[in-house]
Structures are given as C-alpha cells and as structure tokens.
TIFI-504618 format. One record per residue (C-alpha): y, z, x; residue number from 1. Coordinates in pm, 1 decimal. Each point is the difference from the previous one (the first is absolute). Layout:
BEGIN
Y, Z, X, NUM .
...
END
This chain:
BEGIN
16583.2, 5591.7, 517.2, 1 .
76.2, -256.6, -262.9, 2 .
282.0, 208.6, -69.1, 3 .
170.3, -42.1, 316.2, 4 .
267.3, -247.1, 68.6, 5 .
-98.9, -352.8, 60.0, 6 .
155.6, -232.2, 290.8, 7 .
1.5, -324.3, 43.3, 8 .
8.6, -133.2, 379.1, 9 .
-19.0, -328.9, 150.1, 10 .
-82.7, -50.8, 367.5, 11 .
-244.0, 285.8, 8.1, 12 .
-187.5, -184.6, 251.6, 13 .
257.0, 13.4, 266.3, 14 .
131.7, 228.9, 259.2, 15 .
236.5, 198.0, -212.4, 16 .
-176.4, -87.0, -338.4, 17 .
-323.3, 139.1, 67.0, 18 .
151.7, 325.1, 128.4, 19 .
242.4, 54.2, -264.2, 20 .
-304.1, -66.8, -238.1, 21 .
-224.8, 272.7, 145.3, 22 .
327.3, 245.2, -8.5, 23 .
84.4, -91.6, -354.1, 24 .
-402.6, 65.3, -95.7, 25 .
11.8, 341.8, 198.1, 26 .
311.3, 128.7, -127.4, 27 .
-180.9, -40.1, -359.8, 28 .
120.3, -338.5, -129.4, 29 .
-220.0, -228.3, -127.0, 30 .
35.6, -392.4, 156.6, 31 .
-29.9, -334.3, -130.2, 32 .
-35.0, -214.2, 356.3, 33 .
102.7, -343.5, -102.6, 34 .
-128.4, -288.5, 272.4, 35 .
-6.7, -329.0, -8.8, 36 .
-376.2, -77.9, 120.9, 37 .
-347.4, 199.6, -25.7, 38 .
-3.2, 24.7, 389.6, 39 .
329.8, 244.7, -31.1, 40 .
-180.9, 225.1, -245.1, 41 .
-309.9, -13.8, 245.1, 42 .
256.4, 118.4, 254.1, 43 .
146.3, 277.1, -173.6, 44 .
-349.0, 124.8, -103.9, 45 .
-155.3, 42.1, 314.4, 46 .
295.7, 215.4, 103.1, 47 .
-90.5, 423.1, 66.3, 48 .
282.7, 119.6, -181.3, 49 .
-62.9, -154.1, -337.8, 50 .
-407.2, 32.5, -43.1, 51 .
51.7, 325.4, -248.5, 52 .
244.0, -153.0, -196.5, 53 .
-216.6, -351.2, -52.7, 54 .
-256.5, 276.8, -87.3, 55 .
227.0, 125.1, -240.4, 56 .
156.3, -262.8, -174.6, 57 .
361.0, 60.8, 124.5, 58 .
0.3, -301.3, 231.9, 59 .
-42.8, -299.5, -198.4, 60 .
131.5, -426.8, 50.7, 61 .
115.0, -215.4, -124.2, 62 .
-12.1, -372.6, 129.7, 63 .
294.3, -203.7, -74.2, 64 .
-36.0, -324.1, 181.0, 65 .
349.6, -162.6, 12.4, 66 .
276.7, 306.1, -31.6, 67 .
293.9, -243.9, 18.7, 68 .
-32.7, -69.5, -367.6, 69 .
227.4, 154.3, -235.5, 70 .
-297.1, 162.3, -221.0, 71 .
-211.1, 70.7, 327.6, 72 .
11.3, 379.1, 13.6, 73 .
25.9, 63.8, -407.1, 74 .
-370.8, 88.6, -65.1, 75 .
-3.6, 179.7, 300.3, 76 .
313.0, 260.5, -61.5, 77 .
-173.2, 56.8, -352.4, 78 .
46.1, 437.0, -39.3, 79 .
137.5, -15.2, 341.5, 80 .
285.9, 280.0, 78.0, 81 .
88.8, -127.1, 340.5, 82 .
-15.4, -311.4, 233.1, 83 .
-18.5, 0.8, 311.9, 84 .
48.8, -391.9, 175.0, 85 .
-101.2, -35.1, 316.8, 86 .
-136.2, -320.8, 31.1, 87 .
212.6, -252.3, 159.6, 88 .
-81.8, -358.8, 195.2, 89 .
-18.4, 96.0, 399.3, 90 .
177.8, -196.2, 258.7, 91 .
-348.6, -121.2, 140.1, 92 .
-11.9, -192.2, -329.9, 93 .
75.8, -389.0, -13.3, 94 .
235.7, -134.9, -203.2, 95 .
313.8, 97.2, -234.1, 96 .
-1.3, 413.1, 10.4, 97 .
294.7, 10.7, -224.7, 98 .
-152.9, -142.7, -314.2, 99 .
-265.7, 221.7, -9.7, 100 .
146.5, 325.9, 106.2, 101 .
278.7, -41.8, -275.6, 102 .
-247.6, -126.7, -265.9, 103 .
-180.7, 303.1, 60.6, 104 .
272.1, 271.0, -30.3, 105 .
87.9, -188.6, -288.5, 106 .
-325.3, 34.7, -169.6, 107 .
-34.5, 408.4, 43.7, 108 .
345.6, 17.1, -163.7, 109 .
-99.6, -204.6, -321.6, 110 .
-330.8, 177.8, -14.9, 111 .
204.1, 338.3, 11.4, 112 .
197.7, -119.2, -228.3, 113 .
-258.6, -97.5, -251.9, 114 .
-167.9, 328.1, 61.5, 115 .
181.9, 298.2, -194.2, 116 .
-242.7, 277.3, 213.0, 117 .
174.5, -103.5, 349.6, 118 .
236.7, 289.3, 88.9, 119 .
54.0, -152.8, 347.7, 120 .
-45.4, -319.5, 243.2, 121 .
7.5, 31.0, 346.7, 122 .
21.8, -294.6, 245.3, 123 .
-106.5, 33.8, 335.7, 124 .
267.3, -220.9, 190.4, 125 .
109.1, -24.8, 347.8, 126 .
245.1, 92.4, 290.0, 127 .
-48.9, -418.5, 30.1, 128 .
226.3, -45.4, -296.3, 129 .
279.2, 178.1, 127.9, 130 .
105.9, -250.9, 282.5, 131 .
-13.1, -415.5, 50.6, 132 .
-287.8, -121.6, 222.1, 133 .
272.5, -93.2, 238.5, 134 .
46.2, 358.6, 86.1, 135 .
-337.3, 63.4, 165.5, 136 .
137.2, -162.5, 279.3, 137 .
212.8, 127.7, 283.4, 138 .
234.3, -296.6, -10.2, 139 .
110.7, 82.5, -344.5, 140 .
431.0, 127.1, 7.5, 141 .
-91.2, 361.6, -125.2, 142 .
-281.5, 40.0, 256.5, 143 .
240.0, -108.8, 246.2, 144 .
260.1, 243.8, -135.1, 145 .
-266.0, 305.3, 90.8, 146 .
-115.9, -149.3, 285.8, 147 .
376.0, 12.0, 152.3, 148 .
77.0, 368.2, -166.4, 149 .
206.3, -160.4, -273.2, 150 .
-270.8, 201.4, -260.1, 151 .
359.0, 75.6, -214.9, 152 .
-34.1, -343.5, -128.8, 153 .
-336.6, -10.2, -123.7, 154 .
-99.5, 206.1, -318.7, 155 .
-317.2, 205.3, -68.7, 156 .
-255.2, -123.5, -189.3, 157 .
-90.2, 209.1, -306.8, 158 .
-177.3, -35.2, -296.3, 159 .
344.2, -105.3, -175.1, 160 .
5.0, -342.2, 233.0, 161 .
-18.4, -309.1, -218.4, 162 .
-7.5, -362.6, 205.1, 163 .
44.1, -308.2, -199.0, 164 .
-296.4, -232.8, -34.6, 165 .
-79.6, -201.0, 295.4, 166 .
-26.9, -385.5, 13.2, 167 .
-349.2, -129.7, -54.2, 168 .
-182.1, 11.9, 320.6, 169 .
-252.7, -323.1, 11.8, 170 .
-390.9, 103.1, -22.1, 171 .
-34.5, -46.5, 390.7, 172 .
261.4, 256.7, 78.2, 173 .
-104.4, 312.4, 214.2, 174 .
-174.7, 212.5, -270.8, 175 .
221.7, 306.6, 61.4, 176 .
277.0, -259.1, -106.3, 177 .
-170.4, -76.8, -316.7, 178 .
-80.1, 407.5, -33.4, 179 .
325.0, 124.3, 28.1, 180 .
97.1, -290.5, -246.7, 181 .
-184.2, 154.9, -252.6, 182 .
46.0, 329.5, 79.7, 183 .
386.6, -43.2, -72.3, 184 .
-43.6, -246.1, -326.5, 185 .
-271.3, 262.1, -158.0, 186 .
217.4, 300.8, 54.6, 187 .
314.2, -175.9, -124.9, 188 .
-185.7, -106.8, -290.4, 189 .
-84.8, 396.7, -72.6, 190 .
298.0, 82.3, 63.0, 191 .
182.5, -258.4, -240.6, 192 .
-215.3, 110.7, -252.5, 193 .
77.9, 358.9, 57.5, 194 .
387.0, -71.2, -52.9, 195 .
-61.4, -230.9, -303.4, 196 .
-240.8, 240.6, -256.4, 197 .
-108.3, 275.2, 150.2, 198 .
249.5, 238.1, -71.6, 199 .
54.5, -104.7, -356.2, 200 .
-340.1, -143.9, -161.9, 201 .
-317.7, 85.0, 261.1, 202 .
-232.8, 281.7, -100.2, 203 .
-99.4, 17.4, 350.6, 204 .
170.8, 49.1, 338.9, 205 .
-30.8, -144.6, 335.0, 206 .
-44.0, 149.2, 323.9, 207 .
40.7, -255.0, 306.9, 208 .
-189.9, 104.9, 339.8, 209 .
116.8, -150.1, 316.1, 210 .
-240.1, 65.2, 331.7, 211 .
79.0, -92.5, 304.8, 212 .
-312.6, -61.2, 255.6, 213 .
-267.7, 216.6, -112.2, 214 .
-253.6, 144.3, 164.8, 215 .
-290.7, 194.7, -29.7, 216 .
-355.3, 2.0, -17.0, 217 .
-167.7, -221.7, -213.7, 218 .
-284.7, 137.1, -227.4, 219 .
-169.9, -375.6, -36.2, 220 .
38.9, -138.0, 313.5, 221 .
-332.4, -3.5, 139.9, 222 .
73.2, -119.5, 373.9, 223 .
270.8, -44.2, 257.5, 224 .
66.4, -349.8, -140.9, 225 .
44.5, 60.2, -356.3, 226 .
225.3, 336.0, 139.9, 227 .
307.6, -235.7, 94.4, 228 .
-30.9, -253.7, -282.3, 229 .
315.4, 182.7, -147.1, 230 .
313.3, 189.0, 70.5, 231 .
-163.4, 169.5, 292.1, 232 .
-24.2, -300.3, 177.6, 233 .
335.5, 152.2, 197.2, 234 .
-217.3, 178.9, 192.7, 235 .
-269.8, -246.6, 96.2, 236 .
214.2, -35.2, 319.5, 237 .
-159.7, 334.5, 146.8, 238 .
-352.4, -201.9, 20.2, 239 .
51.4, -372.4, 29.3, 240 .
305.8, -220.3, 167.1, 241 .
-114.8, -246.8, -296.5, 242 .
97.9, 249.1, -282.8, 243 .
342.8, -89.2, -61.7, 244 .
272.8, -133.6, -293.8, 245 .
86.6, -321.8, 157.3, 246 .
-229.6, -237.6, -271.1, 247 .
157.7, 204.3, -274.6, 248 .
295.6, -16.9, 91.6, 249 .
27.5, -310.1, 151.8, 250 .
133.1, 63.7, 374.9, 251 .
-120.2, -244.5, 256.7, 252 .
-364.1, 45.8, 165.8, 253 .
-13.8, 258.4, 249.4, 254 .
337.1, 154.6, -152.9, 255 .
-58.8, 386.8, -98.5, 256 .
257.6, 43.7, -265.2, 257 .
169.7, 317.3, -81.2, 258 .
-83.5, 206.0, -323.0, 259 .
244.5, 198.4, -237.9, 260 .
-0.4, 389.4, 91.4, 261 .
-106.5, 60.7, -354.8, 262 .
-390.1, 145.0, -33.8, 263 .
-98.8, 291.2, -216.8, 264 .
-377.8, 169.0, -54.5, 265 .
-231.0, -79.5, -261.8, 266 .
6.8, 319.2, -137.3, 267 .
361.4, 8.5, -31.2, 268 .
-5.8, -344.5, -230.6, 269 .
-293.8, 182.9, -173.8, 270 .
177.4, 285.4, -84.0, 271 .
288.3, -209.4, -93.0, 272 .
-161.8, -181.3, -231.5, 273 .
-202.6, 272.8, -213.8, 274 .
335.3, 239.0, -41.3, 275 .
187.9, -312.3, -109.4, 276 .
-243.2, 66.9, -305.8, 277 .
171.0, 293.2, -69.9, 278 .
329.8, -24.4, -246.1, 279 .
80.0, 342.6, 117.2, 280 .
16.6, -88.0, 378.5, 281 .
162.6, -389.6, -61.5, 282 .
273.0, 43.9, -240.8, 283 .
162.5, -279.3, -162.8, 284 .
-98.6, -351.1, -150.0, 285 .
8.4, -187.7, 344.2, 286 .
-13.9, 133.7, 316.7, 287 .
-107.9, -128.9, 388.7, 288 .
-92.1, 196.9, 300.8, 289 .
-26.6, -204.4, 392.4, 290 .
-324.9, 154.5, 172.4, 291 .
90.2, 43.9, 351.6, 292 .
-40.8, 287.8, 242.1, 293 .
273.6, 83.7, 267.7, 294 .
327.6, -48.3, -144.6, 295 .
199.3, -173.9, 102.8, 296 .
-140.1, -185.1, 257.8, 297 .
-341.7, 34.5, -5.7, 298 .
-279.6, -4.3, 296.9, 299 .
27.0, -247.5, 326.1, 300 .
-396.2, -128.6, -29.7, 301 .
-57.9, 23.2, 362.7, 302 .
11.6, 347.9, -32.7, 303 .
-355.0, 25.8, -154.5, 304 .
-129.5, -71.0, 337.6, 305 .
100.1, 337.7, 116.9, 306 .
-72.8, 140.3, -372.8, 307 .
-359.8, -100.8, 53.7, 308 .
-39.2, 134.5, 370.1, 309 .
160.0, 325.6, -78.8, 310 .
-249.3, 41.3, -350.9, 311 .
-299.6, -174.8, 111.4, 312 .
-29.3, 38.8, 373.8, 313 .
-411.1, -24.3, -79.3, 314 .
9.5, -326.6, -176.1, 315 .
230.1, -121.0, 279.3, 316 .
-202.9, 145.6, 314.3, 317 .
-302.0, -220.6, -169.7, 318 .
171.3, -327.6, -1.7, 319 .
41.2, -40.6, -372.5, 320 .
357.9, -27.2, -5.1, 321 .
83.4, -262.1, 274.7, 322 .
352.0, -41.3, -71.6, 323 .
-14.2, -385.6, 30.6, 324 .
297.2, -131.1, -150.7, 325 .
372.0, 117.9, -118.8, 326 .
222.0, -33.1, -315.7, 327 .
358.6, 53.3, 16.8, 328 .
200.4, 163.8, -234.6, 329 .
310.3, -158.9, -201.7, 330 .
177.2, 296.7, -90.5, 331 .
158.3, 27.6, -354.1, 332 .
188.2, 250.1, -127.3, 333 .
-153.0, 145.8, -348.9, 334 .
64.3, 280.0, -262.2, 335 .
-333.7, 164.6, -139.1, 336 .
103.5, 347.0, -13.5, 337 .
24.1, -22.9, -392.1, 338 .
-355.7, -90.2, -15.0, 339 .
-45.6, 331.7, 156.1, 340 .
230.8, 157.9, -187.2, 341 .
-52.2, -81.2, -338.4, 342 .
-387.7, -161.7, -50.2, 343 .
-249.1, 146.6, 337.4, 344 .
212.2, 384.1, 1.6, 345 .
-67.4, -3.6, 404.6, 346 .
70.5, -235.7, 291.9, 347 .
-196.7, -324.2, 100.8, 348 .
-288.9, 38.8, 195.2, 349 .
82.9, -47.1, 351.9, 350 .
-40.1, -330.3, 209.8, 351 .
-207.1, 198.8, 201.6, 352 .
-257.9, 114.8, -285.4, 353 .
4.7, -341.6, -109.8, 354 .
-132.3, -116.0, 321.7, 355 .
-242.0, 242.5, 121.5, 356 .
-165.3, -0.5, -359.6, 357 .
-4.2, -384.3, 27.1, 358 .
-100.3, -11.4, 331.4, 359 .
-279.1, 248.7, -35.4, 360 .
-152.8, -147.7, -272.9, 361 .
-1.4, -373.4, 135.0, 362 .
-195.1, 112.0, 310.5, 363 .
-296.8, 199.2, -201.1, 364 .
-51.3, -341.4, -195.1, 365 .
-265.2, -244.2, 111.8, 366 .
78.7, -322.2, 153.8, 367 .
END
C-alpha cells in the first residue's frame, strides 16, 4: 500500500470532494485529505465507504486552518504524486468569496511548484465560471436572443470559454453573485498561470473540470435537510414550494428564478476526476473539460416531474413526492461532447438517470 501513489485532496468533507476521495481510495490510491477543521475530519471519518481505508492507513488527514496563505499546502503536498483541489467557498458563505477562492488556487499551485513529486494538479471549477452573474437573468440580451429564436447570435459555452474578471461585488450582494465572481476569478488565475508557466517550466500538468449542477446520492447526508444543502437543491421544488434559488440569486421574494440547464450526474463528475489522473487518457500540460449532460441544450427541469411519475410510481402513490413547487429552465447552448469523447469515453448519464437516482435516494432518508 505504501507504494501506491499519494493524492492530496482538499474539500473531502463536501458533496463532490467526499465522492472523489472515496473513489480514489477504491481505485488503489492513497489519499491525504486536507481540511481546515477537526469536525471535517470527523465528517469524512464516519463515511461508510472509507472505513476499511482508515483501518489500513490508506486514508490520512492534514489540517490546514488557513488555506489562503502562500505556503498553506507545502507540508500537506509532500510526497504527493497528484493534487485534487475541490475546496472552494460556497454561495452560502458571507462576505468576500473572490479573495479566498483565488488565494486557495494560488496556494495549491505554489505547493505543486515546491513539490517535485507532483505530476498533475486537478482543479474542480464550475460552469459558473463561464458566464457573468447577469447571464442568470432572463432579461439578459443573450437570453432574450434565445427566447426570440435568434440562437445564431449566442455562442455555445465550451471548456474554452473565458470571462473577464468581474467588478467587485459588495459583501452583502446575493450569494450567487459573489460565488460566480469567485469562480470566474479563480478559473482565470489557473488559466493565466498555465499560459505563463505550465508549458515551459513546470514539472506538473493541470486539468480543469467544470461541472454544472451536480445531482446524485450523497453518502454523507444523514437526513433530508442535509440532502439539499448542495446542488441537489435544484430538485427541491418536487418536495417544497420553499425550496427555490431566490435567496442565492437575489430575486425578489416570492419569485421563482429559472436555472441554467446544465446538470451532471455525480458519478460522471467522480469518474472525470479519476480519469484525469491518468496522463495517458488526458494528454498534454493543460486541459479543461465541461461536465454537463445533454449537449447542446440540456434538460427542462420541470420534466423531472414526469420522470419521477414514470420511474417511481410507488413513491408517488404513497405521497412521498408532493410536486409542491416549480423550477423554470433557462436554456443555454453548450458543448460538452469533447468530455464524452476525450475523457469519459462514453455519453454522460442522462437527466432521467440523475433525477431517478437522486429522488429514490432522497425519499429513503429520514426527515
């Protein structure tokens, strides 16, 4: 076991991070989970999928209270062959999100530079870094063009889409506004670093993974309240008319905002991370991949109701799925087929699979 490659993974106590951590262990890697607090160690350690690896020592921990310091990850990265950086401030966090997101990415890059054993760094970015905050509103000119059938005026989002850093949002701005700005800025930092250094002087390569709304069962969620703390929230309208995105997006109270039609199954996100470790699958020094199913348009969120009625008739008949709310869809053209071709080697799991597996898991949780 000690000869197995060692991966430093940040954010392992979160939805995506834990799933990636568990999959890396199952694939035979050793994992050093880097977290900021002891309670995050405790959260990971109660996961069923990691118990055997805790016992064998394949899973270890490092606590880094302040991951924004330049040398924050130097010690944690020692002897690592890979770094997977999932940790990033969420839109529910108060205050400035840009500074810690950028500083965290920078600290990871500096740790990789200082660690000769590191072969590849994987950043878990987001499709939120591919558009400005204003694009989330139906009134945006590009969305209006789509509504009026002028799709030829709207470029499709791809893994190569770039957005300039945005003007600083106030600390009391809507959470998703600050989050989008942080994703744009942190992604640009990595891109600029790659252009400046990665092709000439770095001993490691970089992969950027940019998922949309990630849907799927969350092993660490113990009840229904915890199940919708992450991006599974976009299916919350099936159960409550209060489970909407209004507080995050900054819409007026009582207005149900639409959401971009960019979704992906958690299993595809995890598989993308594990395959990105393989330098024979992902060639070159710098690659980016968009993770979203159903190119070029994605799903219609309200179709989830018909999917649930078809796939989970017993749960519907038992009244476990009340169809209490609604969520409109904001269509956006995108192209994630290079990810299917060059990384996954198969199509993304469908929206039907995403919805069915997530809701079947959710209704089995305690209140």
